[in-house]
C-alpha positions as CSV (number, residue, x, y, z in Angstrom):
1,X,136.2,-113.1,75.4
2,X,133.9,-112.9,72.2
3,X,132.7,-109.9,70.5
4,X,130.4,-109.1,67.9
5,X,130.4,-111.0,65.0
6,X,130.8,-108.5,62.5
7,X,134.2,-107.5,64.5
8,X,136.3,-109.7,62.4
9,X,135.4,-108.0,59.3
10,X,135.2,-104.7,60.8
11,X,138.2,-105.1,63.2
12,X,140.9,-102.0,62.0
13,X,139.4,-101.6,59.2
14,X,138.4,-97.9,60.0
15,X,137.1,-96.0,57.4
16,X,138.5,-92.5,56.6
17,X,135.7,-90.4,57.5
18,X,135.2,-86.7,56.3
19,X,136.0,-84.0,57.7
20,X,133.0,-81.9,59.0
21,X,132.4,-78.4,58.3
22,X,130.9,-76.6,61.1
23,X,130.9,-73.9,63.6
24,X,130.7,-76.0,66.5
25,X,133.8,-76.3,68.2
26,X,134.4,-78.2,71.4
27,X,137.5,-76.8,73.2
28,X,140.6,-78.4,74.9
29,X,143.2,-76.7,74.9
30,X,144.0,-74.1,72.7
31,X,143.3,-73.6,69.2
32,X,146.3,-73.1,66.8
33,X,145.9,-70.5,64.8
34,X,148.8,-67.7,63.4
35,X,148.1,-64.6,65.3
36,X,146.3,-66.2,67.9
37,X,147.9,-64.8,71.6
38,X,148.6,-67.4,74.2
39,X,145.9,-67.5,77.1
40,X,146.9,-67.9,80.8
41,X,145.5,-70.9,82.4
42,X,147.1,-73.5,79.2
43,X,146.9,-77.0,80.9
44,X,150.3,-78.0,82.4
45,X,152.1,-81.2,82.1
46,X,150.0,-83.0,85.3
47,X,147.0,-82.0,83.8
48,X,147.2,-84.0,80.6
49,X,146.9,-87.5,79.6
50,X,150.7,-87.2,78.0
51,X,151.9,-85.3,80.9
52,X,150.3,-87.6,83.6
53,X,151.3,-90.8,81.7
54,X,155.0,-89.4,81.2
55,X,155.1,-88.5,84.8
56,X,154.3,-92.6,85.7
57,X,157.3,-93.6,82.4
58,X,154.7,-94.5,79.9
59,X,152.9,-92.7,76.9
60,X,149.5,-92.1,76.3
61,X,148.6,-91.8,72.4
62,X,146.1,-91.5,69.5
63,X,145.5,-93.5,66.7
64,X,145.4,-90.3,64.3
65,X,144.4,-89.6,60.7
66,X,146.7,-87.3,58.1
67,X,143.4,-85.9,57.1
68,X,141.8,-84.4,60.3
69,X,145.2,-82.8,60.8
70,X,144.3,-79.8,59.4
71,X,141.1,-79.2,61.6
72,X,142.3,-76.6,64.1
73,X,140.6,-78.4,67.1
74,X,141.9,-82.0,66.1
75,X,145.2,-80.8,66.1
76,X,145.1,-79.0,69.5
77,X,143.5,-81.6,71.2
78,X,146.6,-83.9,70.0
79,X,149.1,-81.7,70.8
80,X,147.9,-80.9,74.2
81,X,147.0,-84.0,75.5
82,X,149.0,-86.6,73.5
83,X,152.5,-87.9,73.6
84,X,152.1,-90.1,71.0
85,X,150.9,-91.7,68.0
86,X,149.7,-94.2,65.6
87,X,148.9,-93.6,62.0
88,X,144.9,-95.2,61.7
89,X,145.3,-96.2,58.0
90,X,148.4,-94.3,56.7
91,X,151.0,-97.0,56.8
92,X,148.9,-100.2,56.4
93,X,150.0,-102.1,53.1
94,X,147.3,-100.7,50.8
95,X,148.3,-97.2,51.4
96,X,152.2,-97.3,51.0
97,X,152.4,-99.7,48.2
98,X,149.1,-100.0,46.1
99,X,151.4,-101.4,43.3
100,X,154.2,-103.7,44.0
101,X,157.5,-102.1,44.7
102,X,156.0,-98.7,44.0
103,X,155.8,-96.9,47.7
104,X,154.0,-93.7,48.3
105,X,154.7,-92.5,51.8
106,X,152.9,-89.0,51.7
107,X,150.0,-89.0,54.1
108,X,152.0,-91.5,56.8
109,X,155.0,-88.7,56.5
110,X,152.6,-86.4,57.3
111,X,151.7,-87.9,60.6
112,X,155.2,-88.7,61.4
113,X,156.5,-85.1,60.6
114,X,153.5,-84.0,62.8
115,X,154.3,-86.4,65.8
116,X,158.6,-85.3,65.7
117,X,157.7,-81.9,65.6
118,X,155.8,-82.5,68.8
119,X,158.4,-84.5,70.2
120,X,156.1,-87.8,70.5
121,X,156.5,-91.4,70.1
122,X,154.9,-92.8,66.8
123,X,153.8,-96.7,66.4
124,X,154.2,-98.2,63.3
125,X,151.1,-100.1,62.2
126,X,150.7,-102.6,60.5
127,X,153.5,-104.1,58.4
128,X,151.9,-107.5,57.6
129,X,148.1,-108.2,58.1
130,X,145.4,-110.0,55.9
131,X,143.2,-107.0,55.5
132,X,143.8,-103.8,53.6
133,X,145.9,-105.6,51.4
134,X,146.2,-104.6,47.8
135,X,144.4,-107.1,45.4
136,X,148.0,-108.1,43.5
137,X,149.4,-109.6,47.0
138,X,147.1,-112.2,47.2
139,X,147.6,-113.3,43.6
140,X,151.0,-114.2,44.0
141,X,152.8,-117.5,44.2
142,X,154.3,-118.4,47.5
143,X,158.3,-117.4,46.0
144,X,156.8,-114.2,45.3
145,X,154.6,-113.6,48.2
146,X,157.9,-114.5,50.7
147,X,159.6,-112.0,48.6
148,X,157.0,-109.2,48.2
149,X,156.4,-109.6,52.2
150,X,159.9,-109.1,53.1
151,X,160.6,-106.2,50.0
152,X,157.3,-104.3,52.2
153,X,158.9,-104.6,55.6
154,X,162.6,-103.5,54.5
155,X,161.2,-100.7,52.6
156,X,158.8,-99.3,54.7
157,X,161.2,-99.8,58.0
158,X,164.1,-98.1,56.1
159,X,162.2,-95.3,55.0
160,X,161.1,-94.4,58.8
161,X,164.1,-95.9,60.5
162,X,165.2,-94.3,63.6
163,X,161.7,-92.2,63.6
164,X,159.4,-95.6,65.0
165,X,159.4,-96.2,68.6
166,X,157.2,-99.6,67.8
167,X,156.0,-101.5,65.0
168,X,153.4,-103.8,64.7
169,X,154.9,-106.3,62.7
170,X,152.4,-108.8,62.3
171,X,148.8,-108.3,63.1
172,X,145.8,-110.3,63.9
173,X,147.2,-113.7,62.9
174,X,145.3,-115.9,65.2
175,X,141.5,-117.1,64.7
176,X,138.7,-116.2,67.0
177,X,136.8,-119.2,68.8
178,X,138.2,-121.9,70.7
179,X,140.6,-123.2,68.3
180,X,143.5,-121.2,69.1
181,X,144.4,-121.8,65.3
182,X,145.8,-119.5,62.8
183,X,143.9,-117.2,60.4
184,X,143.5,-117.8,56.7
185,X,145.3,-115.2,54.9
186,X,147.8,-115.2,52.0
187,X,150.5,-115.3,54.2
188,X,149.6,-118.3,56.3
189,X,148.0,-120.2,53.2
190,X,150.7,-119.8,51.0
191,X,154.0,-119.8,53.4
192,X,152.5,-121.6,56.9
193,X,153.1,-120.8,60.3
194,X,156.8,-119.4,59.6
195,X,155.6,-116.5,58.0
196,X,155.3,-114.6,61.5
197,X,158.7,-115.6,62.4
198,X,160.3,-114.6,58.8
199,X,158.8,-111.4,59.1
200,X,159.9,-110.6,62.5
201,X,163.4,-111.5,61.6
202,X,163.3,-109.3,58.5
203,X,161.9,-106.3,60.7
204,X,164.8,-106.9,63.1
205,X,167.3,-106.6,60.0
206,X,165.8,-103.6,58.8
207,X,165.8,-101.3,62.0
208,X,167.5,-103.0,64.4
209,X,166.7,-100.2,66.8
210,X,162.4,-100.3,66.7
211,X,160.6,-102.6,69.0
212,X,159.0,-105.3,67.2
213,X,155.3,-106.0,68.5
214,X,152.7,-108.7,67.5
215,X,149.1,-107.1,67.9
216,X,145.7,-108.8,68.1
217,X,142.1,-108.2,69.7
218,X,140.0,-110.6,71.6
219,X,143.3,-111.6,73.5
220,X,142.7,-109.2,76.5
221,X,141.9,-112.0,79.0
222,X,143.1,-115.6,79.0
223,X,141.5,-117.5,76.6
224,X,142.0,-120.1,73.5
225,X,143.2,-117.2,70.9
226,X,145.4,-115.6,73.8
227,X,147.0,-118.6,74.7
228,X,148.0,-119.5,71.3
229,X,149.7,-116.1,71.0
230,X,151.1,-116.6,74.4
231,X,152.9,-120.3,73.2
232,X,154.0,-118.2,70.2
233,X,155.7,-115.6,72.2
234,X,157.0,-118.0,74.5
235,X,158.5,-120.1,71.7
236,X,160.3,-117.0,70.1
237,X,161.7,-115.8,73.3
238,X,163.1,-119.4,74.0
239,X,164.6,-119.6,70.5
240,X,166.0,-116.2,70.0
241,X,163.2,-115.0,67.7
242,X,163.4,-111.0,67.7
243,X,160.5,-110.0,69.4
244,X,160.1,-107.2,72.1
245,X,156.4,-106.6,72.6
246,X,152.9,-107.6,72.3
247,X,150.0,-104.9,71.3
248,X,146.5,-105.7,73.1
249,X,143.6,-104.0,70.9
250,X,141.1,-103.8,73.9
251,X,138.2,-102.9,72.2
252,X,135.4,-103.0,74.8
253,X,131.4,-103.2,74.9
254,X,128.7,-104.0,77.1
255,X,128.7,-107.7,75.1
256,X,132.6,-107.8,75.7
257,X,133.6,-105.8,78.7
258,X,136.8,-105.3,80.6
259,X,137.6,-109.0,81.6
260,X,138.3,-109.4,84.9
261,X,141.8,-110.9,84.4
262,X,143.1,-108.2,82.0
263,X,146.1,-107.1,84.5
264,X,147.0,-110.5,85.1
265,X,146.9,-111.4,81.2
266,X,149.1,-108.3,80.5
267,X,150.9,-109.5,83.4
268,X,151.7,-113.2,82.3
269,X,152.9,-111.9,78.7
270,X,155.5,-109.3,80.6
271,X,156.6,-112.1,82.5
272,X,158.0,-113.7,79.2
273,X,160.4,-110.9,78.8
274,X,158.4,-108.8,76.4
275,X,156.6,-105.1,76.9
276,X,152.9,-105.2,76.6
277,X,151.3,-102.3,75.0
278,X,147.7,-101.4,75.2
279,X,147.2,-100.3,71.1
280,X,143.7,-99.8,70.4
281,X,141.7,-99.1,73.2
282,X,138.3,-97.7,72.8
283,X,135.0,-98.6,74.8
284,X,131.6,-98.3,74.2
285,X,129.5,-96.6,76.5
286,X,129.0,-93.2,78.4
287,X,128.7,-91.7,81.8
288,X,129.9,-93.5,85.0
289,X,130.0,-96.9,83.6
290,X,132.1,-96.4,80.7
291,X,134.9,-94.2,83.3
292,X,134.8,-97.1,85.4
293,X,135.9,-99.3,82.4
294,X,138.7,-96.5,81.2
295,X,139.7,-96.3,84.9
296,X,140.2,-100.4,85.4
297,X,142.2,-100.6,82.2
298,X,144.6,-97.8,82.9
299,X,145.1,-98.9,86.5
300,X,145.7,-102.3,85.0
301,X,148.7,-101.0,82.5
302,X,150.2,-98.9,85.7
303,X,149.9,-101.9,87.9
304,X,152.0,-103.9,85.4
305,X,155.6,-102.5,84.9
306,X,156.2,-103.7,81.5
307,X,153.0,-101.9,80.1
308,X,154.8,-99.0,78.2
309,X,151.7,-97.3,77.4
310,X,147.9,-96.5,76.2
311,X,146.9,-95.7,72.7
312,X,143.3,-94.8,72.6
313,X,141.7,-95.5,68.9
314,X,140.7,-91.8,67.8
315,X,140.2,-88.5,69.5
316,X,136.6,-87.6,69.3
317,X,133.6,-89.8,69.2
318,X,132.4,-88.8,65.8
319,X,135.6,-89.9,63.9
320,X,135.6,-93.2,65.7
321,X,135.2,-96.4,63.7
322,X,132.2,-96.8,66.3
323,X,131.0,-93.4,66.6
324,X,127.4,-94.5,67.4
325,X,128.8,-96.2,70.7
326,X,130.7,-93.1,71.4
327,X,133.9,-95.0,72.5
328,X,136.3,-92.4,73.0
329,X,137.5,-89.9,75.7
330,X,136.2,-86.4,73.7
331,X,133.1,-86.0,72.7
332,X,131.9,-84.9,69.6
333,X,133.0,-81.2,70.3
334,X,136.0,-82.2,71.6
335,X,134.7,-82.0,75.5
336,X,136.3,-83.9,78.0
337,X,133.8,-86.5,79.3
338,X,133.7,-88.6,82.4
339,X,135.7,-91.2,80.9
340,X,138.5,-88.8,80.4
341,X,138.3,-87.7,84.0
342,X,138.8,-91.6,85.4
343,X,141.9,-91.8,83.2
344,X,143.4,-88.8,84.1
345,X,142.9,-89.5,87.9
346,X,143.9,-92.9,87.5
347,X,147.4,-91.8,85.8
348,X,147.7,-89.2,88.7
349,X,146.8,-86.0,86.6
350,X,145.7,-83.0,88.7
351,X,142.6,-82.0,86.6
352,X,140.5,-85.2,86.6
353,X,138.1,-87.2,88.7
354,X,137.9,-90.5,89.9
355,X,135.9,-92.2,87.2
356,X,132.8,-92.9,89.1
357,X,131.5,-90.3,89.0
358,X,132.7,-88.0,91.7
359,X,136.1,-86.7,92.5
360,X,138.0,-83.4,91.2
361,X,136.5,-80.6,89.6
362,X,136.6,-80.3,85.9
363,X,134.5,-78.7,83.4
364,X,134.7,-78.5,79.4
365,X,133.4,-75.7,76.8
366,X,132.2,-75.8,73.2
367,X,131.2,-72.6,71.1
368,X,128.7,-71.8,68.5
369,X,127.8,-69.3,66.3
370,X,124.1,-68.8,66.5
371,X,123.4,-65.6,64.5
372,X,124.5,-63.3,62.0
373,X,123.9,-60.0,60.7
374,X,125.9,-57.8,57.8
375,X,128.2,-56.5,60.0
376,X,128.9,-58.7,63.1
377,X,127.7,-62.5,64.4
378,X,126.8,-63.6,68.3
379,X,128.4,-66.4,69.6
380,X,127.7,-68.7,72.4
381,X,129.9,-70.5,74.6
382,X,128.3,-73.9,76.5
383,X,130.3,-74.6,79.8
384,X,129.9,-77.9,81.1
385,X,130.8,-79.2,84.5
386,X,132.9,-82.8,84.5
387,X,132.1,-85.9,86.7
388,X,131.4,-83.9,90.0
389,X,129.8,-80.3,90.7
390,X,131.7,-77.0,90.5
391,X,131.2,-73.6,91.9
392,X,132.6,-71.9,89.5
393,X,134.3,-71.3,85.9
394,X,136.4,-69.3,83.9
395,X,136.9,-69.4,80.2
396,X,139.1,-67.1,77.7
397,X,137.7,-65.9,74.3
398,X,140.6,-64.5,72.0
399,X,139.4,-62.3,69.1
400,X,140.9,-62.2,65.7
401,X,142.8,-58.9,65.2
402,X,140.0,-56.9,63.2
403,X,137.2,-57.9,65.7
404,X,135.5,-56.2,68.6
405,X,133.1,-57.2,71.4
406,X,130.0,-54.9,71.4
407,X,128.1,-57.0,74.0
408,X,128.0,-59.6,76.3
409,X,125.3,-61.7,78.5
410,X,125.0,-64.2,81.5
411,X,128.7,-63.7,82.3
412,X,131.3,-60.8,83.7
413,X,133.8,-59.9,81.1
414,X,137.3,-58.6,82.2
415,X,140.0,-58.0,79.5
416,X,143.7,-57.9,79.0
417,X,145.3,-55.0,78.2
418,X,145.4,-55.7,74.1
419,X,141.5,-55.7,74.1
420,X,141.2,-58.9,72.2
421,X,141.6,-61.3,75.2
422,X,138.1,-61.4,77.0
423,X,138.3,-63.3,80.5
424,X,134.5,-64.6,81.2
425,X,133.4,-65.1,84.4
426,X,130.0,-66.5,86.0
427,X,127.2,-64.0,86.6
428,X,124.9,-66.0,88.8
429,X,125.4,-69.2,86.9
430,X,128.5,-70.7,88.3
431,X,127.2,-73.6,90.3
432,X,126.8,-76.5,88.3
433,X,126.2,-80.0,88.9
434,X,128.0,-82.9,87.7
435,X,127.3,-83.2,83.9
436,X,125.3,-80.0,84.0
437,X,125.6,-76.8,81.9
438,X,125.1,-73.1,81.1
439,X,126.0,-70.8,78.6
440,X,127.2,-67.2,77.9
441,X,127.3,-64.7,74.9
442,X,128.6,-62.5,72.9
443,X,128.3,-60.1,69.8
444,X,131.3,-59.8,67.6
445,X,132.0,-56.9,65.4
446,X,133.5,-58.7,62.5
447,X,135.3,-55.9,60.8
448,X,135.7,-58.1,57.7
449,X,137.0,-61.3,59.6
450,X,134.0,-63.7,60.3
451,X,136.5,-66.5,61.9
452,X,135.2,-67.9,64.8
453,X,137.0,-66.3,68.3
454,X,139.4,-69.2,69.8
455,X,138.1,-70.3,72.8
456,X,140.8,-71.1,75.9
457,X,140.2,-74.2,78.1
458,X,137.7,-74.3,80.7
459,X,138.9,-73.9,84.6
460,X,136.6,-75.3,87.4
461,X,136.7,-74.0,90.9
C-alpha cells in the first residue's frame, strides 16, 4: 500500500495548532467547569468508546496535545470518551531534550498527570525516531550518538517509570517502497542495523515493566515494508531481544484505503508472540464510506485476540494534522460523526449506529451565541441526528449561578428545582432524518456573567 508522497515528510510531524477562540462549542458529554451542576443522562460506560472497548478487554485512546487541555470541550470529550492517551509531540526528542542531557518534561507531564487523574492508560511516543530530532543529535559521531541514544531512552523512561503502559521505542525505521530496506537516519547511518536491537535492550533495562513496541506506517497490509518489519520481529523473538508489541499507524484515505488483508496482517504479527496495537488511526473522508472504514478497522482489532487497543490521532477534525480531510470521529464542534457511531456499534456499545448509515439512534448538539445586548444574549443549540433518523431528542442547558433565562423558542422547556438546569424537548421539531438538524434558542439575562451556558449531551428517541 502506498500513500501520498508527502507522507514521509509529514508523517507524525503533527503541528501544534493554536487553540481556536470561538463561541461555538460542539457537545459530547458535559463541559467541565467549576460550579456546574451534574446533569442527568450522562453517558454510561457502555455508551462511550473507552467504556465499550474496556468491556471487550481493550483500550480506546486518543492522541492528545497539552496546549488543548485547557479547552473545556476538548478535555470533556477526552475524559468522557477515551480510556487511553498518547502525547502527540510532547515526548519526542526535540521536546524533552532539545539540548544534550538537559531535559524538560513539563508539557509531557501535564498530559501524564491528566491521564493518571482519569485512570487512563498512557502510551509513550516516541524514543528513537529520525524526525523531530534536535540538530545536535545528527552532528554526533558514532560513539557519542550511541551514548546519547541510550542516555535519552534511559532518562525519559525512568522519569515515567510505572506510569507508561507501552512505549514506541523505535519509530518508522524502514523505507517505503519495494526494497524493505532500513531508512537513512543518524542512527541507521552511524550505528548500523543493530541500533534497533540496542534501543530495545536499553529500554528493557530502563523500565522492565513497560511494554516495548516498534511503530510504523504503511505496514497495515502485507507488502515489502511490513514483511521487513515482520522478519525483524520474528528474529527478535527467536533471539530473545525484548519486544512486546508492534504498532500500526493506520493513516488511510481514498488513495490508501484499509487493505483487504488488514486483519490477516495483524494476526500474522500476533502469531509471532507480540501484541498488536492500532496506534495513530485516522481515515480521511465523511459519511457512510468513512464510517464503514472505521468499522472495518475496529472489527479487525476485535477479531485478533492480541490486538490490545486502538488510538485515534486526535479528537476533533479541526486539530488533526490532516484537518482538511476531516479524518477523525468528532467534527469541528465535537459532534459525533457517523464514523463514531460505527466504531461504538462495532465495539458493542449501546449508543451507536451500524456504521453503514443505519443502526441505532443518536444525536449531537452544538452551541453558538447569536446576539448580544447590554444585559442579555441569545444562545442557539443545533441538534443533529446521527446516522439514523430520530423521532425525538432531549438536551439539557445549565446556566451559570447569576444567569436566568427570560425567553425560549422552538422547544418545550422544563426546569429542575434550582432553576438553573433547563431540559429542552422538541416543540414540533423532533422528527429528524439521518444527518438532519433543527435548533432551539433562548435569551439569557447575564447579570454580569457572560459565560456560555453548559450544554449537556443529546439523547435521541
